[in-house]
TORTOR-398520 format. One record per residue (C-alpha): residue in three letters; residue number from 1; x, y, z. Coordinates in nm, 2 decimals, decimal comma. Layout:
N
code_pos_c1_c2_c3
ALA_NUM_X_Y_Z
...
This chain:
400
code_pos_c1_c2_c3
MET_1_-0,02_0,01_0,01
SER_2_0,15_0,33_-0,10
ALA_3_0,21_0,61_0,17
VAL_4_-0,06_0,82_0,01
ARG_5_-0,33_0,59_0,01
LYS_6_-0,24_0,48_0,40
GLU_7_-0,26_0,87_0,48
LYS_8_-0,61_0,88_0,32
GLU_9_-0,70_0,58_0,51
ILE_10_-0,60_0,71_0,81
LYS_11_-0,77_1,06_0,78
ASP_12_-1,09_0,87_0,68
ILE_13_-1,10_0,68_0,99
ALA_14_-1,05_0,97_1,20
PHE_15_-1,35_1,15_1,02
LYS_16_-1,58_0,88_1,07
GLU_17_-1,47_0,84_1,47
ASP_18_-1,50_1,22_1,48
MET_19_-1,84_1,24_1,31
MET_20_-2,13_1,30_1,50
ILE_21_-2,43_1,14_1,31
GLY_22_-2,80_1,14_1,46
ILE_23_-3,09_0,90_1,31
LEU_24_-3,43_1,00_1,33
THR_25_-3,68_0,77_1,23
PHE_26_-3,99_0,58_1,37
HIS_27_-3,78_0,41_1,62
LYS_28_-4,02_0,40_1,91
SER_29_-4,34_0,27_1,74
VAL_30_-4,45_-0,06_1,81
ASN_31_-4,43_-0,19_1,47
TYR_32_-4,17_-0,46_1,35
GLY_33_-4,07_-0,31_1,04
SER_34_-4,03_0,05_1,19
VAL_35_-3,83_-0,09_1,45
LEU_36_-3,61_-0,35_1,24
GLN_37_-3,55_-0,07_0,95
CYS_38_-3,40_0,13_1,24
TRP_39_-3,16_-0,12_1,39
ALA_40_-3,05_-0,21_0,99
LEU_41_-2,95_0,17_0,92
GLN_42_-2,74_0,25_1,27
ARG_43_-2,58_-0,10_1,19
ALA_44_-2,50_-0,04_0,83
LEU_45_-2,32_0,27_0,93
THR_46_-2,15_0,12_1,24
LEU_47_-2,04_-0,14_1,02
GLU_48_-1,87_0,14_0,80
GLY_49_-1,68_0,27_1,10
TYR_50_-1,93_0,55_1,19
THR_51_-2,05_0,55_1,54
PRO_52_-2,46_0,66_1,48
GLN_53_-2,68_0,77_1,77
ILE_54_-3,07_0,73_1,75
ILE_55_-3,24_1,06_1,82
ASP_56_-3,51_0,98_2,10
TYR_57_-3,79_1,14_1,96
GLU_58_-4,15_1,04_2,07
PRO_59_-4,43_1,17_1,80
GLU_60_-4,77_1,33_1,97
LYS_61_-4,97_1,04_1,83
TYR_62_-4,77_0,73_1,99
GLY_63_-4,95_0,74_2,30
GLU_64_-5,31_0,69_2,12
MET_65_-5,12_0,46_1,86
TYR_66_-4,94_0,24_2,10
ASP_67_-5,09_0,27_2,44
VAL_68_-5,24_-0,06_2,57
PHE_69_-5,54_0,12_2,67
LEU_70_-5,64_0,49_2,54
LYS_71_-5,69_0,77_2,75
PRO_72_-6,07_0,93_2,81
GLY_73_-6,14_1,17_2,55
THR_74_-5,96_0,98_2,27
PRO_75_-6,22_0,87_2,00
ARG_76_-6,42_0,59_2,10
PHE_77_-6,21_0,54_2,39
LEU_78_-6,45_0,33_2,58
ILE_79_-6,53_0,06_2,32
ARG_80_-6,16_0,05_2,20
ASN_81_-6,05_-0,03_2,55
LEU_82_-6,33_-0,26_2,59
ASN_83_-6,21_-0,46_2,28
ARG_84_-5,87_-0,46_2,38
LEU_85_-5,96_-0,58_2,74
PRO_86_-5,95_-0,96_2,67
VAL_87_-5,57_-0,92_2,50
SER_88_-5,45_-0,66_2,69
GLY_89_-5,18_-0,90_2,87
ILE_90_-5,08_-1,01_2,53
LEU_91_-5,03_-0,64_2,42
GLN_92_-4,83_-0,52_2,74
ARG_93_-4,59_-0,83_2,67
GLN_94_-4,54_-0,69_2,29
LYS_95_-4,49_-0,34_2,44
SER_96_-4,24_-0,48_2,68
GLY_97_-4,06_-0,68_2,40
PHE_98_-4,01_-0,40_2,21
ALA_99_-3,89_-0,17_2,47
ARG_100_-3,64_-0,46_2,57
PHE_101_-3,50_-0,47_2,20
ARG_102_-3,44_-0,09_2,19
ARG_103_-3,26_-0,11_2,52
ASP_104_-3,04_-0,38_2,39
HIS_105_-2,99_-0,33_2,01
LEU_106_-3,05_0,04_1,96
PRO_107_-2,77_0,33_2,04
VAL_108_-3,07_0,58_2,15
GLY_109_-2,94_0,93_2,25
PRO_110_-2,95_1,02_2,63
VAL_111_-3,22_1,32_2,60
THR_112_-3,59_1,22_2,50
TRP_113_-3,76_1,48_2,30
HIS_114_-4,13_1,53_2,26
HIS_115_-4,38_1,74_2,03
ASP_116_-4,39_2,05_2,24
ASP_117_-4,02_2,06_2,31
ASP_118_-3,78_2,34_2,15
TYR_119_-3,64_2,04_1,92
THR_120_-3,44_2,29_1,71
ALA_121_-3,16_2,26_1,96
ILE_122_-3,12_1,90_1,83
GLY_123_-2,96_2,03_1,49
SER_124_-2,69_2,15_1,72
GLN_125_-2,58_1,87_1,85
TYR_126_-2,47_1,68_1,53
ASP_127_-2,25_1,70_1,24
ALA_128_-2,53_1,54_1,06
ILE_129_-2,86_1,40_1,08
ILE_130_-3,01_1,12_0,85
CYS_131_-3,41_1,10_0,82
GLY_132_-3,52_0,75_0,74
SER_133_-3,63_0,53_0,63
ASP_134_-3,96_0,42_0,68
GLN_135_-4,30_0,64_0,63
ILE_136_-4,17_0,94_0,78
TRP_137_-4,23_1,18_0,48
ASN_138_-4,61_1,03_0,43
VAL_139_-4,78_1,36_0,55
SER_140_-5,12_1,13_0,53
ALA_141_-4,98_0,86_0,81
ALA_142_-5,13_0,88_1,17
ASP_143_-4,80_0,96_1,31
ALA_144_-4,70_1,21_1,04
ASP_145_-4,49_1,51_1,22
LYS_146_-4,30_1,79_1,08
ILE_147_-3,99_1,71_1,27
TYR_148_-3,88_1,46_1,04
PHE_149_-3,82_1,71_0,76
LEU_150_-3,57_1,91_1,01
PRO_151_-3,78_2,24_1,00
PHE_152_-3,50_2,45_1,15
ASP_153_-3,18_2,58_1,04
ALA_154_-2,87_2,39_1,19
PRO_155_-2,51_2,41_1,08
CYS_156_-2,52_1,99_1,06
ARG_157_-2,58_1,80_0,72
LYS_158_-2,93_1,72_0,65
LEU_159_-2,97_1,39_0,49
ALA_160_-3,28_1,19_0,38
TYR_161_-3,22_0,79_0,33
ALA_162_-3,48_0,62_0,15
VAL_163_-3,75_0,81_0,32
SER_164_-4,13_0,65_0,19
LEU_165_-4,41_0,90_0,12
ASN_166_-4,62_0,56_0,04
THR_167_-4,97_0,72_-0,03
GLY_168_-4,89_1,05_0,09
SER_169_-4,90_1,37_-0,12
PHE_170_-4,82_1,70_-0,08
ASP_171_-5,08_1,79_-0,31
SER_172_-5,35_1,66_-0,06
LEU_173_-5,24_1,91_0,20
GLU_174_-5,54_2,15_0,29
ASP_175_-5,35_2,48_0,35
PRO_176_-5,19_2,53_-0,02
GLY_177_-4,90_2,74_0,17
GLU_178_-4,78_2,40_0,33
ARG_179_-4,68_2,27_0,01
GLU_180_-4,43_2,58_-0,03
THR_181_-4,35_2,53_0,34
TYR_182_-4,25_2,15_0,29
ARG_183_-4,07_2,24_-0,04
GLN_184_-3,83_2,51_0,13
TRP_185_-3,78_2,24_0,40
ILE_186_-3,70_1,95_0,17
SER_187_-3,50_2,19_-0,03
ASP_188_-3,24_2,26_0,26
PHE_189_-3,14_1,87_0,25
ASP_190_-2,80_1,80_0,15
TYR_191_-2,92_1,43_0,00
LEU_192_-3,20_1,32_-0,09
SER_193_-3,33_0,94_-0,17
CYS_194_-3,66_0,75_-0,14
ARG_195_-3,78_0,39_-0,10
GLU_196_-4,03_0,36_-0,40
ILE_197_-3,99_0,53_-0,75
ASP_198_-4,34_0,70_-0,70
GLY_199_-4,19_0,88_-0,38
VAL_200_-3,90_0,98_-0,60
GLU_201_-4,14_1,12_-0,88
LYS_202_-4,33_1,34_-0,58
LEU_203_-4,01_1,47_-0,47
ARG_204_-3,87_1,56_-0,81
GLU_205_-4,20_1,73_-0,91
LEU_206_-4,23_1,90_-0,55
LEU_207_-3,90_2,03_-0,61
GLY_208_-3,95_2,17_-0,98
GLY_209_-3,69_1,90_-1,12
GLU_210_-3,40_2,09_-0,98
ARG_211_-3,27_1,84_-0,73
PRO_212_-3,17_1,48_-0,78
VAL_213_-3,34_1,24_-0,57
ASP_214_-3,18_0,87_-0,54
LEU_215_-3,40_0,55_-0,55
ALA_216_-3,26_0,40_-0,24
LEU_217_-3,31_0,05_-0,08
ASP_218_-3,48_0,02_0,24
PRO_219_-3,22_-0,02_0,54
THR_220_-3,34_-0,38_0,61
LEU_221_-3,20_-0,48_0,27
LEU_222_-2,86_-0,37_0,31
HIS_223_-2,78_-0,67_0,52
ASP_224_-2,78_-1,04_0,46
LYS_225_-2,94_-1,30_0,67
LYS_226_-2,64_-1,36_0,91
GLU_227_-2,63_-0,99_1,04
TYR_228_-3,00_-1,06_1,12
VAL_229_-2,95_-1,39_1,29
ARG_230_-2,72_-1,21_1,56
ILE_231_-3,06_-1,04_1,67
THR_232_-3,29_-1,32_1,60
SER_233_-3,46_-1,54_1,89
PRO_234_-3,43_-1,91_1,91
ARG_235_-3,69_-2,14_1,72
ARG_236_-4,04_-2,07_1,87
ILE_237_-4,26_-2,32_1,67
ARG_238_-4,11_-2,68_1,64
GLU_239_-4,33_-2,79_1,40
ARG_240_-4,34_-2,70_1,02
TYR_241_-4,57_-2,39_0,98
ILE_242_-4,69_-2,10_0,76
PHE_243_-4,62_-1,79_0,88
VAL_244_-4,88_-1,49_0,81
TYR_245_-4,79_-1,11_0,86
TYR_246_-5,03_-0,85_0,76
VAL_247_-5,03_-0,49_0,87
TRP_248_-5,40_-0,45_0,90
TYR_249_-5,65_-0,73_0,94
ASP_250_-5,81_-0,84_0,63
GLU_251_-6,02_-1,12_0,48
SER_252_-5,78_-1,15_0,17
ILE_253_-5,48_-1,20_0,36
VAL_254_-5,66_-1,46_0,60
ARG_255_-5,82_-1,63_0,27
ALA_256_-5,48_-1,65_0,11
ALA_257_-5,31_-1,81_0,41
ARG_258_-5,58_-2,06_0,45
GLU_259_-5,57_-2,16_0,10
ILE_260_-5,16_-2,23_0,12
GLY_261_-5,24_-2,42_0,46
ARG_262_-5,49_-2,60_0,29
ARG_263_-5,25_-2,73_-0,01
THR_264_-4,96_-2,79_0,20
GLY_265_-5,13_-2,94_0,50
LEU_266_-4,94_-2,72_0,73
PRO_267_-5,04_-2,51_1,02
VAL_268_-5,08_-2,11_1,00
TYR_269_-4,96_-1,88_1,26
THR_270_-4,92_-1,53_1,28
ILE_271_-4,83_-1,23_1,52
GLU_272_-5,13_-0,99_1,58
MET_273_-5,08_-0,65_1,53
ALA_274_-5,47_-0,54_1,52
LYS_275_-5,51_-0,48_1,89
GLY_276_-5,82_-0,64_1,94
GLY_277_-6,00_-0,94_2,07
ARG_278_-6,27_-0,95_1,83
THR_279_-5,94_-0,99_1,56
TYR_280_-5,84_-1,27_1,79
LEU_281_-6,17_-1,45_1,78
LYS_282_-6,18_-1,42_1,42
LEU_283_-5,85_-1,59_1,35
TRP_284_-5,89_-1,87_1,59
LYS_285_-6,21_-1,92_1,41
LYS_286_-6,05_-1,95_1,11
GLY_287_-5,81_-2,19_1,21
ILE_288_-5,50_-1,94_1,22
ARG_289_-5,31_-1,97_1,54
PRO_290_-5,17_-1,60_1,70
VAL_291_-4,87_-1,62_1,90
THR_292_-4,94_-1,47_2,20
ARG_293_-4,59_-1,48_2,43
ALA_294_-4,28_-1,47_2,16
LEU_295_-4,36_-1,11_2,02
ALA_296_-4,04_-0,91_2,05
PRO_297_-3,86_-0,82_1,75
GLY_298_-3,64_-1,09_1,74
ASP_299_-3,93_-1,35_1,77
TYR_300_-4,08_-1,17_1,45
LEU_301_-3,74_-1,25_1,26
SER_302_-3,73_-1,62_1,40
LEU_303_-4,08_-1,66_1,31
ILE_304_-4,02_-1,56_0,93
ARG_305_-3,65_-1,77_0,96
HIS_306_-3,79_-2,11_1,06
ALA_307_-4,11_-2,10_0,83
ALA_308_-4,17_-2,32_0,54
TYR_309_-4,37_-2,06_0,37
VAL_310_-4,45_-1,68_0,45
VAL_311_-4,76_-1,51_0,34
THR_312_-4,78_-1,12_0,36
ASP_313_-4,92_-0,78_0,26
SER_314_-4,64_-0,60_0,43
PHE_315_-4,33_-0,44_0,29
HIS_316_-4,11_-0,55_0,53
GLY_317_-4,27_-0,88_0,54
THR_318_-4,17_-0,94_0,21
ALA_319_-3,84_-0,78_0,26
PHE_320_-3,75_-1,03_0,53
SER_321_-3,90_-1,30_0,37
ILE_322_-3,62_-1,24_0,05
ILE_323_-3,32_-1,16_0,33
PHE_324_-3,39_-1,53_0,47
GLU_325_-3,46_-1,66_0,12
LYS_326_-3,78_-1,81_0,21
LYS_327_-4,07_-1,94_-0,04
PHE_328_-4,32_-1,66_0,00
VAL_329_-4,62_-1,45_-0,16
SER_330_-4,72_-1,09_-0,08
ILE_331_-5,08_-1,07_-0,15
ASN_332_-5,21_-0,77_-0,34
ASP_333_-5,57_-0,74_-0,23
GLY_334_-5,55_-0,51_0,06
SER_335_-5,76_-0,21_0,15
PRO_336_-5,75_0,05_-0,11
GLU_337_-5,80_0,32_0,17
ARG_338_-5,54_0,20_0,36
GLY_339_-5,28_0,20_0,07
TYR_340_-5,21_-0,17_0,10
LYS_341_-5,33_-0,26_-0,26
ASN_342_-5,10_-0,19_-0,56
ASP_343_-4,86_-0,11_-0,31
VAL_344_-4,58_0,08_-0,47
ARG_345_-4,33_-0,02_-0,22
ILE_346_-4,34_-0,41_-0,26
SER_347_-4,41_-0,42_-0,66
GLY_348_-4,08_-0,16_-0,68
ILE_349_-3,85_-0,43_-0,49
LEU_350_-3,98_-0,73_-0,62
ASP_351_-3,96_-0,59_-0,97
LYS_352_-3,61_-0,50_-0,93
LEU_353_-3,51_-0,85_-0,79
GLY_354_-3,69_-1,04_-1,04
LEU_355_-3,96_-1,16_-0,82
GLY_356_-4,27_-0,98_-0,96
GLY_357_-4,45_-1,28_-1,01
ARG_358_-4,48_-1,32_-0,63
PHE_359_-4,72_-1,02_-0,59
VAL_360_-5,06_-1,16_-0,65
THR_361_-5,41_-1,15_-0,59
CYS_362_-5,62_-1,43_-0,41
GLU_363_-5,74_-1,54_-0,76
GLN_364_-5,37_-1,55_-0,88
LEU_365_-5,28_-1,74_-0,58
GLU_366_-5,50_-1,99_-0,71
GLN_367_-5,32_-2,07_-1,00
LEU_368_-4,96_-2,02_-0,83
ASP_369_-4,69_-2,33_-0,82
LEU_370_-4,62_-2,30_-0,47
ASP_371_-4,35_-2,53_-0,51
GLU_372_-4,18_-2,30_-0,77
PRO_373_-3,80_-2,26_-0,67
ILE_374_-3,66_-1,90_-0,62
ASP_375_-3,35_-1,84_-0,75
TYR_376_-3,19_-1,68_-0,46
ARG_377_-2,83_-1,69_-0,59
ALA_378_-2,95_-1,44_-0,83
VAL_379_-3,16_-1,24_-0,64
THR_380_-2,90_-1,20_-0,35
ARG_381_-2,65_-1,13_-0,61
THR_382_-2,88_-0,83_-0,71
ARG_383_-2,96_-0,73_-0,36
LYS_384_-2,57_-0,72_-0,29
GLN_385_-2,50_-0,48_-0,55
LEU_386_-2,78_-0,26_-0,51
ALA_387_-2,68_-0,23_-0,14
ARG_388_-2,34_-0,15_-0,22
GLN_389_-2,44_0,12_-0,42
CYS_390_-2,67_0,29_-0,21
LEU_391_-2,45_0,25_0,11
LYS_392_-2,16_0,41_-0,11
ARG_393_-2,40_0,70_-0,21
LEU_394_-2,47_0,77_0,14
THR_395_-2,13_0,76_0,27
ASP_396_-2,08_0,99_0,04
ALA_397_-2,30_1,24_0,10
LEU_398_-2,20_1,22_0,47
LYS_399_-1,85_1,32_0,38
GLY_400_-1,99_1,63_0,17
């Protein structure tokens, strides 16, 4: 190695060690994909030699979204609390499992910030803040929050990595002036990348085509399965099984899981996220077994890793099926109102990896050959190549 190259490497190491990087994302939600994409981004940066820190911010809506019981005054709080009462122990175990995962695996900053704090001070504490990934720029999401657009002047670099807009649209904002405000905030970012092509196009249109916007992989797809094995729980179900994972309870995903169970003769298990006793009762009546104790993010990874088949309507359910190289189908029959019909996040990554045929409706599922092999050597090779490109663009942006 030449002396010049050696000196450059030493300077690069010193730069990485000295740089304070904050990551701002949905790390505190009780949602497997959200928490694991946060882990994946900080892990990728750590492996590159950086020492990132998760900015401990809690959106205003999180109590309503993730508390086991709703507080009086919340819309329909009595009805919803009565529905949750029979499964309150399950929900509390799930919430505690997420808290343990954050404590054990996420380098969370020492200060907790809330929506009514003067969070502009955050910008002076870091050399760079990375916003991403997940649906943090979906202005229609229940947990939408302006902080994820870094609406303050700061000496730090502002980067957006693989942010998702999903079905959100700046054109849908009630106040026309808000669109211009968001445009100004986003224009202040030093680097922009989005998780889906639809989102890339929305950002380019908002910015008038004046700024490049990269199409980037979700952070979960930056790693191989060996990285996730480090945080995966031991096998939870000893028999061979089908694992169904959905974002919202929908008859179509249940129908698809039952159909694959019928054709394979295997039992169907799920981790239920709907937070209601009525849904648990529906699942049991339809022969689907909710997991009620192993509910932490590591358990979720274990259930995918050891499944004989995965059925999902979730982007991250799809992503982890690919990472663990499973037989799987992504169901395209969800509710269009909730954004899970023709989900561009799912179709985008599957098309990129040559797996578009795995995004099917229930009717198409009836014709699908469940034993058709997936060429994971080719899939993983393509994913690794894309991951290297995405990570290089991000680290180059950090250097400025």
